[in-house]
C-alpha positions in Angstrom: 47.9 241.3 29.6 47.9 241.1 33.4 44.8 243.2 33.6 43.0 241.0 31.0 43.9 237.8 32.9 42.8 239.4 36.1 39.4 240.4 34.6 39.0 236.9 33.2 39.7 235.3 36.6 37.4 237.8 38.3 34.6 237.0 35.8 35.0 233.2 36.2 35.1 233.5 40.0 32.1 235.9 40.0 30.1 233.4 37.9 31.1 230.5 40.1 30.2 232.4 43.3 26.9 233.5 41.7 26.1 229.9 40.8 27.1 228.8 44.3 24.9 231.5 45.8 21.9 230.4 43.6 22.4 226.7 44.5 22.9 227.5 48.1 19.8 229.8 48.1 17.6 227.0 46.5 19.0 224.4 48.9 18.6 226.6 51.9 15.1 227.6 50.9 14.2 223.9 50.5 15.8 223.0 53.8 14.2 225.9 55.5 10.8 224.9 54.2 11.2 221.3 55.2 12.6 222.3 58.6 9.6 224.7 59.1 7.2 221.9 58.1 8.8 219.6 60.6 8.8 222.3 63.2 5.1 223.1 62.7 4.2 219.4 62.8 6.3 219.0 66.0 4.6 222.1 67.4 1.1 220.7 66.6 2.1 217.3 68.1 3.2 219.1 71.2 0.0 221.2 71.4 -2.1 218.0 70.9 -0.1 216.4 73.7 -0.6 219.4 75.9 -4.4 219.4 75.2 -4.6 215.7 76.0 -2.7 216.2 79.2 -4.7 219.2 80.1 -8.0 217.4 79.5 -6.8 214.4 81.4 -5.8 216.5 84.3 -9.1 218.4 84.5 -11.1 215.2 84.1 -9.1 213.6 86.9 -9.8 216.6 89.1 -13.6 216.3 88.5 -13.4 212.5 88.8 -11.7 212.7 92.2 -14.4 215.2 93.3 -17.2 212.9 92.2 -15.8 210.0 94.3 -15.4 212.0 97.6 -17.5 210.6 100.5 -19.1 214.0 101.2 -20.5 214.1 97.7 -21.7 210.5 97.7 -23.2 210.8 101.2 -25.1 213.9 100.4 -26.5 212.5 97.2 -27.6 209.4 99.1 -29.7 211.7 101.3 -30.3 215.1 99.7 -32.9 216.1 102.4 -30.3 215.9 105.2 -29.4 219.6 105.9 -26.3 218.6 107.8 -24.9 216.6 104.9 -25.9 219.4 102.5 -23.9 221.9 104.6 -20.9 219.5 104.7 -21.2 219.0 100.9 -21.5 222.7 100.2 -18.4 223.5 102.4 -16.4 220.7 100.8 -17.4 222.0 97.3 -16.3 225.5 98.1 -13.0 224.3 99.6 -12.3 222.0 96.7 -13.1 224.8 94.2 -10.6 227.0 95.9 -7.9 224.4 95.3 -8.7 224.4 91.6 -6.9 226.6 89.1 -9.0 229.0 86.9 -12.3 227.1 87.1 -15.6 228.8 86.3 -17.5 226.7 88.9 -18.1 223.3 90.5 -21.4 221.8 91.5 -23.3 218.7 92.6 -26.6 217.9 90.9 -29.3 215.4 91.2 -30.1 213.1 88.3 -32.7 215.6 87.1 -30.0 218.4 86.9 -31.2 220.1 90.0 -28.2 221.7 91.6 -27.9 221.0 95.3 -24.4 222.3 96.0 -22.3 224.8 94.1 -19.0 226.7 94.5 -21.2 229.8 94.2 -23.9 229.3 96.9 -26.2 231.8 95.2 -27.0 229.5 92.3 -27.8 226.5 94.5 -31.3 225.2 93.6 -31.3 226.0 89.9 -32.0 223.4 87.2 -29.5 223.4 84.4 -31.3 221.1 81.9 -34.7 220.1 81.0 -36.5 218.0 78.4 -34.5 216.7 75.4 -31.3 218.3 76.7 -31.6 216.5 80.0 -32.5 213.2 78.4 -29.4 213.5 76.1 -27.2 214.2 79.1 -28.7 211.3 81.1 -28.2 209.0 78.2 -24.5 209.8 77.9 -23.9 209.7 81.6 -25.8 206.5 81.9 -23.0 204.8 80.2 -21.0 205.3 83.4 -18.2 207.4 81.9 -17.1 211.0 82.4 -18.6 213.2 79.7 -16.5 215.9 78.1 -18.7 218.1 75.9 -15.7 220.1 74.7 -14.9 223.8 74.8 -18.1 225.9 74.7 -19.2 229.4 75.5 -20.6 229.4 79.1 -24.1 230.8 79.4 -23.2 232.2 82.8 -19.9 233.9 82.1 -20.1 234.0 78.3 -16.4 232.8 78.2 -14.9 229.7 76.8 -14.9 226.9 79.2 -14.2 223.1 79.1 -17.6 221.7 80.1 -17.3 218.4 82.1 -19.8 216.0 83.6 -19.1 213.0 85.7 -21.7 210.5 87.1 -21.7 209.7 90.9 -22.3 206.1 92.0 -23.9 205.2 95.2 -22.2 203.2 98.0 -22.9 200.0 96.1 -20.8 201.3 93.2 -23.4 200.4 90.6 -26.3 202.8 91.0 -26.0 206.3 89.6 -27.4 208.6 92.2 -26.5 212.0 90.5 -23.6 213.8 88.9 -21.1 216.5 89.4 -20.3 219.2 86.8 -17.9 222.0 86.2 -15.4 223.5 83.8 -12.1 225.4 83.8 -11.8 228.5 81.7 -10.1 227.7 78.4 -7.8 230.8 78.5 -5.2 228.8 80.5 -5.2 226.1 77.8 -5.0 228.9 75.1 -1.9 230.3 76.9 -0.3 226.9 76.9 -1.0 226.4 73.2 0.3 229.9 72.3 3.6 229.3 74.2 4.2 226.2 72.0 3.6 228.1 68.8 6.5 228.9 66.4 7.6 232.5 66.2 5.7 234.4 63.5 3.2 231.5 62.9 -0.5 231.8 63.3 -2.5 229.1 65.0 -6.2 228.1 65.2 -8.1 225.4 67.1 -11.3 224.3 65.3 -14.3 222.3 66.2 -14.8 220.1 63.1 -18.2 218.9 64.3 -19.8 222.4 64.7 -17.6 224.2 62.2 -16.7 226.9 64.7 -13.5 228.4 66.1 -12.4 227.2 69.5 -9.2 229.3 69.6 -7.7 231.8 67.3 -5.2 234.7 67.4 -8.1 237.0 66.7 -10.2 236.7 69.8 -13.2 238.1 68.0 -13.4 234.8 66.0 -13.6 232.5 69.0 -16.8 230.5 69.1 -17.7 232.0 65.7 -18.5 230.1 62.5 -15.6 229.4 60.3 -15.5 231.6 57.2 -11.9 231.2 56.1 -11.7 229.1 52.9 -8.4 227.4 53.9 -9.8 226.3 57.3 -13.1 225.2 55.8 -11.1 223.1 53.3 -9.1 221.5 56.1 -12.2 220.7 58.1 -13.9 219.2 55.1 -10.8 217.1 54.3 -10.7 215.5 57.8 -14.5 214.9 58.1 -14.8 212.0 55.5 -11.6 210.3 56.5 -11.2 210.1 60.2 -8.0 208.2 59.9 -6.2 211.2 58.3 -4.7 212.7 61.5 -2.3 215.3 59.9 -1.5 217.1 56.7 -0.3 220.3 55.1 -1.5 222.7 52.4 0.1 225.5 50.3 -2.0 228.6 49.9 -1.8 232.3 49.1 -2.7 234.7 51.9 -4.1 238.1 50.9 -1.8 239.9 53.3 1.4 237.8 53.4 1.4 236.1 50.0 2.6 232.5 49.6 2.0 230.5 52.8 1.8 227.0 54.2 -0.6 225.4 56.7 -0.1 222.3 58.8 -3.0 220.7 60.7 -3.4 218.0 63.3 -6.7 216.2 63.8 -7.9 214.9 67.2 -10.6 212.4 66.4 -11.6 211.6 70.0 -12.7 215.2 70.4 -13.3 216.1 66.7 -11.0 219.0 67.1 -8.5 220.3 64.5 -5.3 222.2 65.3 -4.0 224.4 62.5 -0.7 226.3 62.3 0.0 228.7 59.4 3.1 230.6 58.4 4.1 232.7 55.5 7.0 231.8 53.3 8.3 235.3 53.8 8.6 234.6 57.5 9.9 231.1 57.0 12.7 232.3 54.7 13.5 235.5 56.7 16.5 233.9 58.4 17.5 232.3 55.1 17.3 235.6 53.4 19.5 237.2 56.0 21.9 234.3 55.7 21.9 234.7 51.9 22.6 238.5 52.2 25.4 237.8 54.6 26.7 235.0 52.3 26.4 237.4 49.3 28.3 240.1 51.1 31.0 237.5 52.1 31.1 236.3 48.5 31.5 239.8 47.1 34.2 240.5 49.6 36.1 237.3 48.7 35.5 238.0 45.0 37.1 241.3 45.3 39.9 239.8 47.5 40.5 237.1 44.9 40.6 239.7 42.1 43.1 241.8 44.0 45.3 238.8 44.9 45.1 237.6 41.3 46.1 241.0 40.0 49.0 241.2 42.4 50.2 237.6 41.7 49.8 238.0 37.9 51.6 241.3 37.9 54.4 240.0 40.1 54.8 236.9 37.9 54.7 238.7 34.6 57.0 241.4 35.6 60.0 239.4 34.2 58.1 239.1 30.9 58.0 242.9 30.8 61.8 242.9 31.2 62.0 240.4 28.4 59.7 242.5 26.2 61.9 245.6 26.7 65.0 243.5 25.9 63.4 242.2 22.7 62.4 245.7 21.7 66.0 246.8 22.3 67.1 244.0 20.0 64.6 245.1 17.4 66.1 248.6 17.6 69.6 247.0 17.3 70.6 248.2 20.8 73.0 245.7 22.3 73.1 247.3 25.8 72.1 244.6 28.2 69.2 245.1 30.7 70.4 243.8 34.1 66.9 243.2 35.4 67.0 239.7 33.8 70.3 238.8 35.3 68.8 237.2 38.4 66.6 234.9 36.2 69.4 233.6 33.9 70.0 229.8 34.2 66.8 229.2 36.2 64.8 226.2 35.3 61.5 228.1 35.1 60.0 229.3 31.8 61.1 232.9 32.6 64.6 231.6 33.4 64.8 229.8 30.1 63.6 232.9 28.2 66.0 235.1 30.1 68.9 232.7 29.3 67.9 232.6 25.6 67.8 236.4 25.5 71.1 236.7 27.2 72.6 234.2 24.8 71.2 236.1 21.9 72.8 239.3 23.2 76.1 237.6 23.5 75.9 236.1 20.0 75.0 239.4 18.5 77.9 241.1 20.3 80.2 238.4 19.0 78.9 239.0 15.5 79.3 242.8 15.8 82.8 242.3 17.2 83.6 240.0 14.3 82.3 242.5 11.8 84.4 245.2 13.4 87.5 243.0 13.2 86.7 242.2 9.5 86.3 246.0 8.9 89.6 246.6 10.5 91.2 243.9 8.4 89.7 245.3 5.2 91.0 248.7 6.2 94.5 247.3 6.7 94.2 245.6 3.3 93.2 248.9 1.8 96.3 250.5 3.4 98.5 247.9 2.0 96.9 248.3 -1.4 97.5 252.0 -1.1 101.1 251.3 -0.4 101.2 249.1 -3.6 99.6 252.0 -5.4 102.4 254.2 -4.3 104.9 251.7 -5.7 103.0 251.7 -8.9 103.1 255.5 -8.9 106.9 255.2 -8.6 106.9 252.9 -11.5 104.8 255.4 -13.4 107.3 258.2 -12.5 110.2 255.9 -13.8 108.2 255.2 -16.9 107.5 259.0 -17.2 111.3 259.7 -17.2 111.8 257.0 -19.8 109.0 258.2 -22.0 110.2 261.9 -22.1 112.3 261.0 -25.1 109.4 259.8 -27.2 106.5 261.8 -25.8 105.5 262.7 -29.4 105.2 259.1 -30.4 103.1 257.7 -27.4 99.4 258.8 -27.8 98.3 256.9 -24.8 100.8 258.6 -22.5 99.9 262.0 -24.0 96.1 261.3 -23.4 96.9 260.3 -19.8 98.9 263.4 -19.3 96.1 265.5 -20.6 93.6 263.8 -18.2 96.0 264.3 -15.3 96.4 267.9 -16.4 92.7 268.4 -16.5 92.2 266.9 -13.0 95.1 269.0 -11.7 93.3 272.0 -13.2 90.2 271.0 -11.4 92.1 270.7 -8.2 93.6 274.1 -8.8 90.2 275.5 -9.2 89.0 273.9 -6.0 92.1 275.2 -4.2 91.2 278.7 -5.6 87.7 278.4 -4.3 89.0 277.2 -0.9 91.3 280.2 -0.8 88.4 282.6 -1.5 86.3 280.8 1.2 89.2 281.2 3.6 89.5 284.8 2.7 85.8 285.3 3.4 86.1 283.4 6.7 89.1 285.6 7.6 87.1 288.7 7.0 84.0 287.4 8.9 86.2 286.4 11.8 87.9 289.8 11.9 84.5 291.4 11.9 83.3 289.1 14.6 86.5 289.8 16.6 85.9 293.5 16.4 82.3 293.1 17.6 83.3 290.9 20.5 86.0 293.4 21.4 83.5 296.2 21.4 81.0 294.1 23.4 83.8 293.3 25.8 84.6 297.0 26.3 80.9 297.8 26.7 80.4 295.1 29.3 83.4 296.3 31.2 82.1 299.9 31.1 78.6 298.6 32.2 80.3 296.6 35.0 82.2 299.6 36.3 79.1 301.9 36.0 77.0 299.4 37.8 79.6 298.9 40.6 79.8 302.7 40.9 76.0 303.1 41.1 75.8 300.3 43.7 78.4 302.1 45.9 76.7 305.4 45.4 73.3 303.9 46.3 74.8 302.2 49.3 76.3 305.5 50.5 73.0 307.4 49.9 71.0 304.6 51.7 73.5 304.9 54.7 73.1 308.6 54.7 69.3 308.4 54.6 69.3 305.8 57.5 71.5 308.2 59.5 69.0 311.0 58.9 66.2 308.7 59.9 68.1 307.8 63.1 67.8 311.5 64.0 64.2 310.8 64.8 65.4 309.2 68.0 66.0 312.8 69.3 62.2 313.4 69.0 61.7 310.4 71.3 64.2 312.0 73.8 62.3 315.3 73.6 59.0 313.5 74.2 60.6 311.9 77.2 61.7 315.3 78.5 58.2 316.7 77.9 56.7 313.9 80.0 59.1 314.8 82.8 58.1 318.4 82.5 54.4 317.5 82.6 55.0 315.3 85.6 56.7 318.2 87.4 53.9 320.6 86.2 51.3 318.2 87.6 53.1 318.1 90.9 53.4 321.9 90.9 49.7 322.2 90.1 48.8 319.9 92.9 50.9 321.9 95.4 49.3 325.1 94.1 45.9 323.6 94.6 46.8 322.6 98.2 48.1 326.2 98.9 45.0 327.7 97.3 42.8 325.6 99.5 44.7 326.8 102.6 44.3 330.4 101.5 40.5 329.9 101.4 38.4 332.5 99.6 41.5 334.5 98.7 43.1 331.6 96.9 40.1 330.5 94.8 41.3 332.2 91.7 44.7 330.8 92.2 43.1 327.3 92.5 41.3 327.8 89.2 44.7 328.7 87.5 46.3 325.7 89.2 43.6 323.4 87.9 44.0 324.7 84.4 47.7 324.2 84.6 47.1 320.7 85.8 44.8 320.0 82.8 47.3 321.5 80.4 50.0 319.3 81.9 47.7 316.3 81.5 47.1 317.1 77.8 50.8 317.7 77.2 51.5 314.3 78.9 49.0 312.5 76.6 50.4 314.3 73.5 54.0 313.4 74.5 52.9 309.8 75.1 51.4 309.7 71.6 54.5 311.2 70.1 56.6 308.6 72.0 54.4 305.8 70.6 54.7 307.2 67.1 58.5 307.4 67.5 58.6 303.7 68.6 56.6 302.7 65.6 58.9 304.8 63.4 61.9 303.1 64.9 60.4 299.7 64.0 59.7 300.9 60.5 63.2 302.3 60.2 64.6 298.9 61.3 62.5 297.1 58.6 63.5 299.7 55.9 67.2 299.2 57.0 66.8 295.4 56.5 65.1 295.9 53.1 67.8 298.2 51.9 70.5 295.8 53.1 68.9 292.9 51.2 68.6 295.1 48.1 72.3 296.1 48.3 73.3 292.5 49.0 71.2 291.4 45.9 72.9 294.0 43.7 76.4 293.0 45.0 75.9 289.2 45.1 73.7 288.7 42.0 73.8 291.6 39.5 77.5 292.5 39.9 78.4 288.8 39.9 76.5 288.1 36.8 78.1 291.1 35.1 81.5 289.8 36.1 80.6 286.3 34.7 79.5 287.9 31.5 82.8 289.8 31.2 84.7 286.6 31.7 82.6 284.8 29.1 83.2 287.6 26.7 87.0 287.3 27.3 86.7 283.6 26.6 84.8 284.3 23.4 87.4 286.7 22.3 90.2 284.2 22.9 88.3 281.5 21.0 87.8 283.9 18.0 91.6 284.6 18.0 92.3 280.9 18.0 89.8 280.5 15.1 91.6 283.3 13.2 95.0 281.5 13.8 93.6 278.2 12.5 92.2 280.0 9.4 95.6 281.6 8.8 97.2 278.2 9.1 94.6 276.7 6.6 95.3 279.6 4.3 99.0 279.0 4.4 98.5 275.3 3.8 96.2 276.1 0.9 98.8 278.4 -0.6 101.4 275.6 -0.3 99.0 273.1 -1.8 98.3 275.6 -4.7 102.0 276.0 -5.3 102.5 272.2 -5.4 99.6 271.8 -7.9 101.1 274.6 -10.0 104.5 272.8 -10.0 102.8 269.6 -11.0 101.1 271.3 -13.9 104.4 272.9 -15.0 106.1 269.5 -14.8 103.3 267.9 -16.9 103.7 270.7 -19.5 107.5 270.1 -19.5 106.8 266.3 -20.0 104.5 267.1 -22.9 107.1 269.4 -24.4 110.1 266.9 -24.1 111.9 266.5 -27.5 111.8 263.1 -29.0 115.5 262.6 -29.7 116.1 260.0 -27.0 115.7 256.3 -27.6 115.4 254.1 -24.6 114.5 250.4 -24.8 111.0 250.8 -26.3 110.0 247.1 -25.9 110.9 247.2 -22.2 108.9 250.3 -21.7 105.9 248.8 -23.5 106.1 245.6 -21.5 106.5 247.6 -18.2 103.5 249.8 -19.0 101.4 246.7 -19.8 102.3 245.2 -16.5 101.5 248.4 -14.7 98.1 248.7 -16.4 97.2 245.1 -15.5 98.4 245.7 -11.9 96.4 248.9 -11.7 93.2 247.3 -13.0 93.6 244.4 -10.5 94.3 246.7 -7.7 91.3 248.9 -8.6 89.0 245.9 -8.6 90.3 244.7 -5.2 90.3 248.2 -3.7 86.7 248.8 -4.9 85.6 245.4 -3.6 87.3 246.0 -0.2 85.9 249.5 0.0 82.4 248.2 -0.7 82.8 245.4 1.8 84.1 247.7 4.5 81.3 250.2 3.9 78.7 247.4 4.1 80.3 246.0 7.3 80.4 249.5 8.9 76.8 250.1 7.9 75.7 246.8 9.5 77.8 247.4 12.6 76.5 251.0 12.8 72.9 249.8 13.2 73.8 248.4 16.6 74.0 250.8 19.5 77.2 250.8 21.5 77.4 248.4 24.4 
């Protein structure tokens, strides 16, 4: 039951956690998408602000340059070489103070360059014809002209092309213009730094339908081919008031994606930021995985805690279940595990109290039944005593009816029945006697076998003890013989001493032979051979000594092994034989006691047979009594009638009591003892 409840709780918790994860996943995805949209819009707003600030700063730099006295003075008198030199030097110095500009120049109204940051290009004409007329028309309005980001013909890089008219000293007449442009890569770097991680950005020229900036540098200044970007450009062209928006699309590489755009109408530029939903939801997916892991952990933890709590709480129910099973088996022995829950107010306490009360009630019932059975037994005893009184009456009536035995058919029939039953008892006694005789013969036979087995065991014990002592003596003698090997070791030691002296003698002989010179050469050879022989003898003696040492160790091990064997024979085998002999003696004594009991039974049976024989003889004498005595026949008939009635009543009561006692004992016997 506890496991089933635990599985149910685990299933419910798992479903709840799964639903929670699904809801959290959807909510988190929606929040992440909304947050990413807001982040992309904020990024585009920031980029637009940076672009405006960047353009304003660059325009201010060019405007300040156009209003410098050196520029105005030179344009007032372009033929003055001194002013030209001053203007050229000022232009170069001003250019050096600029950050990442392609170039800076002063031009006459006809676009003839008269001063340039690069002196080598002074004197060129930048525009002619329609292009010049268009430029003069725009500058004639008296405002700075920002043509946007274009590819410079000189450097073939993206630059911000700027033109600013220069007024004369009167402040009304346009006497020329200044031009220049910073490289757009610095602006691109600023825009890229503001882009969200993982998002792609593009800056488009809606008027020309070309890329200004893109992550793929190869697309810069190229015509737009991307369908998404074309749809964004087409959506802002008709409605200039639509400054921002967003689109969902499917990217071939990244799948489902979103695009956010910001339109800059004063420049006709469009800023576009794109990001895949996979990248947007990356953090959310990580969070979901972490949340799922945590949920699985807590699911398992809840399941484990539920299992523990349920098994702890239902443990008393198991005790109750075992107690009820005991009651079902009519076992009234109390289980003490429920004692600590008795009289508690909890459900387990109430059940434990009820079970305890049931145990007590059943014990009381069984005790009452036992008392009733005892009472019935006592009643039966009393009835038995009454029966004995009746028997005495019968004996008295029997004495009185001896005189008219021939005239009382009922008494004669009764005597015949008693005689028949006594005959049956006699037969049973005879059978018992024959069984006793058979038992006596079998017990005598068994007694003889046990006596023979006793003698055999005693002989085996004596033989085993003798063999153990003989083996022990032989082992001791063998070990003494093995100890004689120690003399070999002593001889080997003496051989080593002899070889040592021989070596010394050989050495002395060699020294003497060397002193004798040529005459002692033969003696030196003999001395060397003696030394070699002594060395060989020394090695052989050492090997013998090693073998003797190993032999000693083996002898020690053999001695220990023999000792353990002898100890085993003495402590185990001999002890077991002695125990067996003692058991045989006990068996023999038991059989003798059985024979004594059988003899007593046989004697009792003989006495009982004699009593039965006497009863039969007495019955025969009663049946043969002469009928010459007349004793108060009416009294005898009345007395016999009373006896018969009393006997019938007593038989009914005795039978009823016996049946009741048997039933009560049967019911009480179903219950185990307590």
